[in-house]
VOGU-3710 file (C-alpha; in Angstrom, 3 decimals, decimal comma):
1> mklcvaldkp> -5,081/-11,476/-3,726  -5,516/-9,802/-0,360  -7,908/-6,859/0,584  -6,443/-3,638/2,235  -9,080/-1,104/3,773  -7,748/2,297/4,008  -8,730/3,891/7,056  -9,053/7,250/6,068  -11,805/8,741/8,181  -11,952/12,109/9,682
11> tlkenlelaq> -11,381/10,920/13,173  -9,736/8,344/15,145  -13,026/7,273/16,656  -14,432/6,756/13,322  -11,652/4,988/11,952  -11,811/2,759/15,054  -15,604/2,145/14,693  -15,275/1,081/10,984  -12,279/-1,083/12,065  -14,656/-2,843/14,972
21> elktfdiwlk> -17,327/-3,358/12,356  -14,938/-5,200/10,230  -13,014/-7,278/12,875  -14,276/-10,492/11,767  -12,565/-10,170/8,509  -9,305/-11,718/7,130  -8,302/-8,350/5,734  -5,287/-5,696/6,057  -5,849/-2,196/7,458  -4,175/0,966/5,884
31> vgfrsyirdg> -3,095/3,596/8,257  -2,061/6,592/6,022  -0,330/10,013/6,478  -3,599/11,599/7,992  -4,479/9,093/10,372  -0,785/8,280/11,591  0,049/12,445/11,966  -3,009/12,881/13,783  -3,297/9,561/15,946  0,306/8,492/16,442
41> kqiiqelkti> 0,948/4,883/17,503  -2,309/5,224/19,462  -4,184/4,076/16,183  -1,893/0,978/15,829  -2,481/-0,219/19,193  -6,088/0,457/19,161  -6,447/-1,596/15,987  -4,576/-4,471/17,359  -6,442/-4,628/20,618  -9,852/-4,734/18,282
51> npnfkifldl> -8,493/-7,996/16,596  -4,961/-8,971/17,283  -4,635/-10,521/13,799  -5,355/-7,600/11,560  -2,346/-6,706/9,312  -1,583/-3,257/9,697  0,069/-1,326/6,448  1,787/2,058/7,354  1,339/4,224/4,341  3,805/7,160/4,997
61> klydipntma> 5,970/6,751/1,694  9,355/7,512/3,320  11,624/9,609/1,238  14,805/11,377/2,603  18,667/11,049/2,659  19,492/7,495/3,112  20,479/7,522/6,492  17,451/9,204/7,637  15,369/6,500/5,470  17,209/3,707/7,336
71> dasfeiakld> 16,918/5,728/10,774  13,015/5,876/10,142  12,551/2,380/8,887  14,371/0,756/12,110  11,853/2,692/14,066  8,887/2,000/12,198  9,769/-1,706/12,388  9,534/-1,460/16,455  5,808/-0,598/15,917  3,500/-3,365/15,595
81> idmfnlhass> 2,937/-3,066/11,859  3,183/-5,513/9,155  4,386/-3,460/6,134  5,149/0,072/5,206  6,606/1,829/2,076  8,717/4,273/0,650  9,469/6,084/-2,613  11,667/3,993/-5,034  12,441/7,619/-6,495  14,868/7,813/-3,406
91> gkiamsgvmd> 17,044/5,551/-5,091  19,020/2,227/-4,937  21,613/3,521/-1,947  18,651/4,670/-0,004  16,615/1,386/-0,495  19,658/-0,739/0,223  20,291/0,771/3,229  16,771/0,717/4,598  17,062/-3,129/3,815  20,438/-3,672/5,406
101> rlkevknppi> 19,134/-1,881/8,535  16,121/-3,899/8,958  18,283/-6,694/9,193  18,998/-5,956/12,811  15,315/-6,616/13,456  13,680/-9,682/14,298  10,851/-10,534/12,047  10,877/-7,003/10,081  7,620/-6,030/8,372  7,252/-5,988/4,583
111> vlavtaltsf> 8,865/-2,888/2,515  7,152/-1,583/-0,462  8,398/0,903/-2,892  5,912/3,796/-4,530  6,660/3,649/-8,545  4,088/6,171/-9,942  1,091/7,530/-7,488  -2,298/6,496/-9,198  -3,144/10,069/-8,782  -0,739/10,938/-11,806
121> ddknfqyiye> -2,055/10,618/-15,505  0,803/10,075/-18,172  1,275/13,946/-19,060  1,598/15,164/-15,525  4,126/12,417/-14,487  6,107/12,791/-17,827  6,331/16,584/-16,919  8,018/15,355/-13,493  9,807/12,350/-14,494  10,380/13,036/-18,091
131> kkieqkalqf> 9,459/9,394/-19,040  6,185/7,731/-19,527  4,534/6,166/-16,694  4,833/2,689/-17,454  8,637/3,287/-18,605  9,614/4,820/-15,337  7,641/2,297/-12,937  9,534/-0,651/-14,789  12,722/1,140/-13,925  11,788/2,157/-10,333
141> akdayesgin> 10,454/-1,446/-9,861  13,855/-2,869/-11,010  15,662/-0,919/-8,572  13,653/-1,598/-6,135  13,808/-5,486/-6,884  17,669/-5,106/-6,783  17,547/-3,349/-3,541  16,512/-6,182/-1,997  12,917/-4,633/-1,357  9,961/-7,056/-1,218
151> gvvcsayesk> 7,573/-5,161/-3,699  6,133/-2,190/-5,009  3,071/-0,035/-5,063  1,978/0,447/-8,639  -1,444/0,695/-10,346  -3,059/-2,607/-11,767  -1,789/-1,514/-15,336  1,819/-2,117/-14,268  1,452/-5,041/-12,352  2,078/-8,104/-14,766
161> sikattdssf> 4,861/-6,450/-16,507  6,453/-5,526/-13,201  6,434/-9,240/-12,040  7,785/-10,276/-15,860  10,663/-7,580/-15,202  11,476/-8,703/-11,427  10,225/-11,870/-10,411  6,683/-13,652/-9,916  6,910/-13,657/-6,241  7,742/-9,728/-6,381
171> ltltpgirpf> 4,912/-8,154/-4,367  2,688/-5,607/-6,019  0,222/-3,468/-3,949  -2,528/-1,493/-6,078  -4,207/1,458/-4,764  -7,099/3,133/-6,837  -9,309/0,070/-6,659  -12,820/0,676/-7,333  -14,567/-2,881/-6,973  -17,908/-2,266/-8,662
181> kedagdqkrv> -16,642/0,653/-11,134  -17,637/3,368/-8,681  -16,320/7,155/-9,251  -12,593/7,650/-9,852  -12,493/10,851/-7,621  -8,788/12,001/-7,516  -7,309/9,140/-8,744  -6,573/8,830/-12,671  -5,330/4,936/-12,836  -8,072/2,989/-11,402
191> adiefaqkel> -9,355/-0,455/-11,758  -11,972/-3,268/-10,690  -11,141/-6,553/-9,075  -11,280/-8,578/-12,013  -8,766/-6,422/-13,948  -6,426/-6,406/-10,916  -6,779/-10,310/-10,406  -5,885/-10,628/-14,453  -2,915/-8,312/-13,768  -1,654/-10,670/-10,978
201> vdfivvgrpi> -1,814/-7,895/-8,150  -1,089/-9,484/-4,801  -2,907/-6,566/-2,413  -5,688/-4,129/-3,437  -6,327/-1,010/-1,559  -9,943/0,194/-1,002  -10,910/2,918/0,747  -13,703/5,509/-0,153  -16,199/2,853/-1,723  -16,061/0,710/1,755
211> ykandpkeiv> -15,896/3,536/4,480  -18,255/5,829/2,650  -21,052/2,962/2,256  -23,831/2,956/4,272  -22,942/-0,539/5,469  -19,072/-1,423/5,096  -19,399/-4,697/6,356  -21,627/-5,601/3,536  -19,065/-4,129/0,821  -15,908/-6,030/2,435
221> ekilsrlsr> -18,356/-9,258/2,175  -18,648/-8,381/-1,772  -15,254/-7,691/-2,524  -14,052/-11,163/-0,493  -16,472/-12,876/-2,224  -15,137/-11,618/-5,715  -11,567/-12,310/-4,428  -12,321/-16,019/-3,892  -13,506/-17,119/-7,359
//
């Protein structure tokens, strides 16, 4: 299991200071909507300057018509990133189109499909998708797997069943991890490290428990210690 640290600080300077503090660790860094819209390619370039071995997850959750998604994915693959994501609800045609387009790229990044955002509870999810989270997440994961996508973004509660439905090597990345049972905030389906390990999660994303800590480096050390058990 790999740790992915969310860079969701209010400014580029603060995100880079956090990355500088964590530069000796073997971790992934997540660059999301806020940071990328504000800072663009610069943040990726600066992060790779701090540590060329940092793995970058560009979390933009693409969702558009198939051709636009394929074009956008091709441009993303030109950036110095290692993983990005799109919405599984964009459909199999869009997902297959993205993977076909990325065949034109040497060493393409990992592509993940978002199943159900961890900010959803079952009631609000069902209002939009007309099925329970677990049921629809499995369907989305199956669609992504059949479209050639490398894995999915899901909660820890769906990870093991998704792997059972698809393949053990099909990646699962889980946001909303509260490593030491911190407050859930705006997340609904949170989990701790032990539960994520039991559910065979491949990547855990941790944000606020790290970047809001007085000593982020100490928190990362504690998390990595847990992951190595």
